[in-house]
N, C-alpha and C positions, 0 to 999 in steps of 0.2 A: 105754549110758552112756559119756560121754567120759572119758578119763583125763587127770589133771593131774599135773605134777611140780613139784619145787622150782623148777626153771627153767620159767617159765610157757609151756606149750605145750599145745595141744589137738589131738588126733589128727585130728579132722574138718577142721581148718584145712588139712591137707595135701591135701585134695581139694576145697578151696573153688574157686568159679568165679573168685574174685578173685586175680589173680597176686601182688599185694603181700602178701596174707594168707598165701598158700602160701610165698612167699619167707621171710617172717618166721618161719613155723612151722619150715621146714627149717633156718633159722639157729639156732633154739633146739635142734632135734634134734642138730645138729652140736656145739653146746656141751655137750649131755648126753654125747655120745660122747667128747668130749675130757676129761671128768671121770672117765671109766671107771666111772661110777656109773649104769649103765643096765639094772639088773635089771628094773625095771618096764617099761621100753621093750621089753625082750627078750620080754616076755609077749605082745607084739602083733605078732609076726613075720608071722603070716598076713595081717593088715591091711596092713602095710607092703609085703609081697610083692604084694598085690592092686593096689597103686598102679602097678606096672609094667605091669599089664594094663588099666588104667583106660580107659574109653571116651573121656574128654576128653583130647585131645592134650596140652594144657598140663600137666595133672596127671601124665600118663604121662611126659612129657619131663623134668619136674622131678625125678621119682623116679629116672629113669635117670641124671641128673646127680649123684646122691648114692650111687653104688655103694660108696663108702667106708663109708657107714653100714651097708649090707647085708653088707659084709665083716666089719665089727666085730661085728655081731650074729649072724654065722654063719647068715644066712637062706638056706635051701636051696631048690631047685626052680626057680631062675632060668633054668637051662639050657633049660627047657621053652619059653621064649619064642622060641627060635631056630626052632622048628617049630610055632608057634602057628597056629591056623586062620585068625585074622585077619591080613591083610597089614599092617594098621596097627600091630599089636602086634609082628609079626615084624620089620618094618623098624626099629623102635625098638631091638630087640635087636641086629640086625646092624650098625646104625650105632655101636654101643657096644662092638664086639668088642675094641678096644684096651684099654679099661678093664676089661672082663671078664677079659682075660688078665692085665693089670697087677695087679689085685687078687686074682688066683688064684682067681676065682670059677668060671671054666670054663677048662679046659686047651686049648691050641692043638690038641692031638690030637683032643679031643672035637669041636671046631669043624670040623676037617677031615672027620671021620667024618659030620658032620651038614650038610655044605655042600649036600647035595641040596635042602634046604629053601630055599636062597637063590635057586635057579633060578626058582622060581615068582614071586619078586618082580620079576624082570627083564621079565616079561610081565604084571604086575599089571593088573587092571581100572582101577586108580586112576592117572592120569597122573603125579601128584606122587610117588607111591611108586615108579613105574617110573623116574622121573628120579633119585630118591635112590639107588635100587639100582644103576643104571648108573654113577652118580657114584662110588660106593665100590667097584665091581667091580675097577678097576685096582689099588686099594690092597690089596684082598684077594689079588689075584694076586701083588703085590709081597711080601706077607707070607707067601706060600707056602700060603695056604688053598686056592687053586686051582692046578692043576699041569698037566703035559703031558697027562695022561689026560683032562683036561677040554676040550682044544682043540676036538675035533670037536663037542662040544655047544655051545660058543661059536659055532663056524662056522655052526651051524644057525640062529642068530639073525641072521646076515648075510643069510639068505635068507627071513627071517620074512615071512609074507604081510601082516601088519599094518604099514603104513609107519611109524607112530608108534613102533613097537617096533624095527623094523629100523634106522631112522636112528640110534637111540640106541646100538645095537650098533656100527654103523659109526663113530660119533663116538668110540668108545673105541679104535678100531684103531690110530691113530697112537701112543697111549700104550702099548698092548700090544706094538707093534712095538719101541718104544724099550726096554721092559722085557724083551724077549726071550721073551715068552710065546708069540707067534706070529712067523712069518717071512713075508716077502713071497710066497714060493711057496705059503703057506697060503691066500692071498687072491686070487691071480691069476685063478683060475677063478671067483671069486665077484664080481668087479668088475661084471659085468653087472647084478647085483642092486642095486648102488649106483647105477649109471647109470639104472636104471628110476626111481629116486627123483627124477631131474632133471625129470620130468614132473609132479611133485606140486606141492602148494600152496607158496607162496613160502618159508616158514620151513624146511620140509623140503628144498626145492630148494637153498636157500642153504647149508644145512649139508652137504648131499650134495656140492655143488660144492667146498666148502672141503676136505672129506675127500678127495675125488677128487684134488685138486691135491697133497695131502700124501702120499698113498700111491703115486702113480704115479712 
């Protein structure tokens, strides 16, 4: 049975297929939080937490955009998303590291201790997830989530047998050099693995050529 509050909101609307319905429902939830009168809402912590794991990407992403609500309601267990079995759920958590730390939902130390779960995303079966993971990797390095002890594991990706994964690793190299995570001497002996990609299909070849010019 759905719950209603003085401010008109229905819990099931938060997982509607309709984006506008979800947006309006979250707006009402935010209003409830602002009134500090959310005892009834707090009774549904389990449901709200489940939205972070929802199979629909839109529902899941909307929930992650409202971590202030989860903080206000002291909803626990969110840290489990960092190591979720599903790459789709896991990437949602890692994309929101800054907010998780900002709202003191998860500590930076906890994230560092659990960074092992992120490596899997860098070689995910899903191309979109791989690209998202590699896009945020330099930022995680900059924020100190990954450190010197992780360099060798990163270098392994520069040799990765699957070209679509390897090229994404190499694409990060200029940024990682700039941030001081790696040095040129770390990659000199690996350049041959980048050069191999020059024989691949046009997009990979184009990116490989660009990176090669930047790192030489």
